[in-house]
Every structure is written in structure tokens, then in C-alpha cells.
N, C-alpha and C positions, 0 to 999 in steps of 0.2 A: 504494500500500500504506500502511496505517495505521502511522505511525512508532512509536506507543506499543506496538503489538503486535510490530512487526518487531524492535525493540530492547529490549522489556520495560522501558520507561522508568518511573522512579519520581521523583516530584517532592515535595519536602518543604520545610519551613523558611519563614522570613519575612525578607526583606531587599530592599534596593533593587538589590543586585548578585547575580549568580548564580555559584555554584560548580558546574562540571560535572565529575563524577568519571568517569574512563575507565580501565578495568582493563587488566592486562597479559595476556600469553600464558598460556593454560591456566586463567585465572581467570574471575571473574564479579563482578557488583556487590556480592555479599555480602562480598567481601574488604575493603570499605570500612566494615564495621559498627563497627569500633573507632575510626574517625577521623571519618567524615562527621557523625555526630550531634553532635559538639562544635561544629559551626558552624551549627546550625539556628536559633539565636536571632538571628544577625546576617546570614544569607545565605539566599537561595533556593537549594536544593540539588537538582541533577538528577543522577541516577545511571542508568546504562544498561548493557546487555550488548552487546558487539560481536556482529555477526551471526555465528552459528556457535557462540557461547558461551552459557553459562547457560541462561536461559529465553527466549532470542531465537527468532525464527521461523526454523527451519532451512531452510524452503523458500525463504527469501530469499537463501540463499547461492549465489553464482555465481562459479565459478572464474575466469572472465575479468574480472569486475568487481574481484574481490579478488586479482588476480594481483600487485598491488603494494599498498603501504599507502595509495595515493591513493584507492582505493575506500572505505576506512574513514574517511579524512579527509572525503570528500564526505558520507558518512553523518553524521559529527559536525557538519558545518556545517548540515545539514538539521535536526538535533536542536536546535542552538543557535537557529536561526531560529524553530523552532516552540515551544520550551519555555523559553528563557532570557529574562530581563527585565533591563534595565539593562546595565551593564558585565559582561563574562563573564570569569571566571578559570577556566582549565582545569587540573584536577588530574589529571595523567597518570602512570600507573605504567609503567615499563619501555618497551615498544614504543609504548604510548599517548602517551608524551611526544613521540615522533616523529610519530605520527598527528596530535597537536595542532599540532606545528610545521607540518606540511603543510597542515592546515586554516587556520592563520594565513596562510600564504603564498597560499592560494587566495582568501581573503577578508580582505585587509589591513585592520586597524583594528577588526575585530569582536571579536577576543579581546584583552582589556585586559591580561592577564598570564597567565603559566604557573607552575604548581608542578610541577616534574619530579622524580619519585621514582625513583631508580635508572635514570636515562636512559642510553641508549647510541645514538649515531648510526651506529655500525658495530661489530660484534662481532669481526670478523676483523682481526688486526694488518695494518698496511700500512707502507710506508716513512715513518718519522717519526711514526707513530701507533700507540698501544698500545690494542687493543680487548679483549685478554684471551685470545683464541683464535687458533690457527693454522687455516688453511683445512682441513687434514686433521682437526683436532679437530671442526670443525663438520660435515664430511662424515660422520665416524664417528657423531656424535650423531644426524644425520638418518637414516643407514642403520639404526641401532638402533631409532629411532622407527618407521621404516617396517616393520621386521620384527616388532616386538613392542611395540606402543604401550602396552598396559597394564603390561607389565613395566618399560618405560622410565619410565612415570609413577610407578610405585611406588618406583623407585629414585632418580629424579631430583628428585621433589617435595621430599623432606626435605633434599636438598642445596641446592636453590634457596632453600627457606625458611630454612635455618640455624636460629637460635633454639634451640640445643640444650637449653635449660632450659624450653622450652615445647613439648613433644611434640604437644599437641593441635593446634597450628597446622600442623605438618607433616602431620598426618592430614587436617586441613581442606583443605589445598592438594592433597594426594594425591587426595582424593575429588573435588575440582573438576576436576583433570586427567582422572580416570577417567570422569567424567560427560560430558566433551566428546566429540562424535562423532569417532571416530578419523580418518576420511578428511579431515574439515575441519581437525582439529588438525594433521595431517601437512602439509597445504597451508599453513596459517598459519605453522607452524614454519619452513618453507623461506622464505616471504616475510619473516618476522621476522629470522631469523639470517643471511640472505644480503643484507639491505638495506644500502645505504650512503647515509646522509642527511647526510653532513658538509657538502655544499654547501648544504643546506636550512637548517642551523642557523647556519652562519657569517654573522655580521653581522646576525642577527635582532635588531631593536631593541626588541621587546616586552619589558617587565620579566619576569624569570625568577628563580624560586627553585629552586636545585638542592639536593635532599635526597639526600646521598650516604652510604651505609652505610660504616662504617670497614673492614668485612671483607665483601666481596661477590664471590662467584665469577663472577657473570654480568656485572656492570658494576663492574670494579675502580676503585679510587680514581683511577688515572691517567685514566680516562674522564671522571669528574666534573670533574677539574682541567682537562682539555682543553676541555670544554664551557664552563667558566667563562672560559677564555682567549679563546674565539671568540664568546661571547655578550656584547656590549658593555654590556648593562644587566642583568647577572646578579648574584645574591647566592648565595654558596656556603655550605652548611651541612653539616658532617661530623657524621653521627649515629652515636653509639656503639652499633653494632648488628652482629651477625653474621647475614648473609643478605641476600637480594635484596628482602625485603618489609618494610621498616621501618614502613610504615603499619599492619602487623599486629603485628609483634613489638616495636616501640618507638613505639606510637601517641602517647604523651604528649610525647615529644621532638619528633616530627613536628608535632603540633598546636601546640606552643609556638613552633616556628620559623615555622609558617604564620601564626599569629596576629600575630606581629611583622611579617611581610611583608605581610599582608592588612589591616593596621590602617587604611590610607587608604580602602580600599573598605568595611570594616566600619563606619567612621564615617559613611558615606553614609546609613546607615539612620536615624541621628538627624536628618539633614538633610531 
């Protein structure tokens, strides 16, 4: 299958290194419109839709392949192999930060660095670990999603987005959720919210920038601090933002932190 069609791949920019932008649950590559263009002068930029999202080829969705995040990680490595040039930095929002971690583990050395925006290796609290949710909370969320996906989308998208002073962003996320095929969204939600990727992130030596919102219902500050403690080569940046999508609601703060972190790779263009 043609990868460009399968994942609705967009390639822009000019640089010796490649930024690959990978969106979160319920989203699509349009969610990067406030952030990605700021890097076109220094990097090759690749954006894509996860299978089942946005304008991806829905016929490529296979419940067995995507029963875990591993299927999405393998897709990401195929995209990197086909469309990336030079060192690759993965910019992953939410669940895509873990998809990128798995892709890194599957092909050690191919990903030069990660920018993780609102990442969480596990959403459910466990002994000695704060994920932000009890198992019952997640079960209730998934049951509601199963019974009334559009209603769930309309009520949850504004909560996830936050950004109370930017209502247009809540509407944009709501529309993205509502455009996603419900059965695929329900399946991906279970894979996302029931995953436990703590063993995958612990000790990952690839350089990582963690962009953590100061007020995030989905990935609270404790999660960002946990990741910073177990990722030995990580940089932690707390972004003054309400909501789970700082790349949309606080793009300038995210871009500034990314530019500092990415400076060594941006300089490669001049070389």
C-alpha cells in the first residue's frame, strides 16, 4: 500500500534534519498548523495522520494490527524510512509520544531525539505512580464513549482542550473528534487509555524534551515529572497552559522551548 495515501503524508520545509509530527487521540495533522510552520526554514517537516484519523485511508485499519500501539509504531518507522532525511526528531503529542518511544525501541538509533507534548506512559494510577485516573474512571469514560460517541466528543473535547479564552480551539478539536469514524475511535481509545508503557520509557537514552502543561486533566504535572525522572537524557519544560494541547493553545511557548532544544540539529542546515 502507498504510504502517502495510507497516512495522508505531507512533506514541507528545507533542512538537513527532519521533524516528524505525530498527533494524539481524536486529532489529525491539522492540529499542528500553529506550530509546525515555525520550523520550515530550518527543518524538513513531515506530518501525517494515524491510520483511522483525519484523511488517512480507513480501509487500512485492522483491529488486530492496531490492537496495541506497536502497530502504529511500525507505521511510523515505515514513514521515517520513506520520507525522512538526515537525523529524525519526532514531535509526538499525547499517545504519539509513546508511539514514538516504541518506534525508537524497534529501530534503535534512527530517531535522534523526541519532543513529547503532554506525554503519559500510563493513564491509570498504580502503586507508587500517579497517572491521573482510577481504573473505574477510565472504564466509565470508555463505557460512555461506547454508548454515545458523538455526545462524548462534544462534551469531552472542550475539557481536553482547556484554553478557556480560546473557544475556537475547543470547537476545532470537537469537530476533529466528531469526524473520526466512531468504531475506530472507540478501539483506539481503549488501546490508548489502557496502555502501560512505563517499561518502554524507563532508561531510554535518546534526548527528550518534555513539554508539560501546568494544568492538564489528561496528563497531570506528576506524569511529566515522572517521565523526567526515568528518562536519563530528558529536558523538562513546564508550559503555562490550561489543557492537554499546548501546541495549539500556547504554540509560541512550545516553539520557543523546541527551538532551544533543537538548536544543535537546526545548525546542521548551515553545515
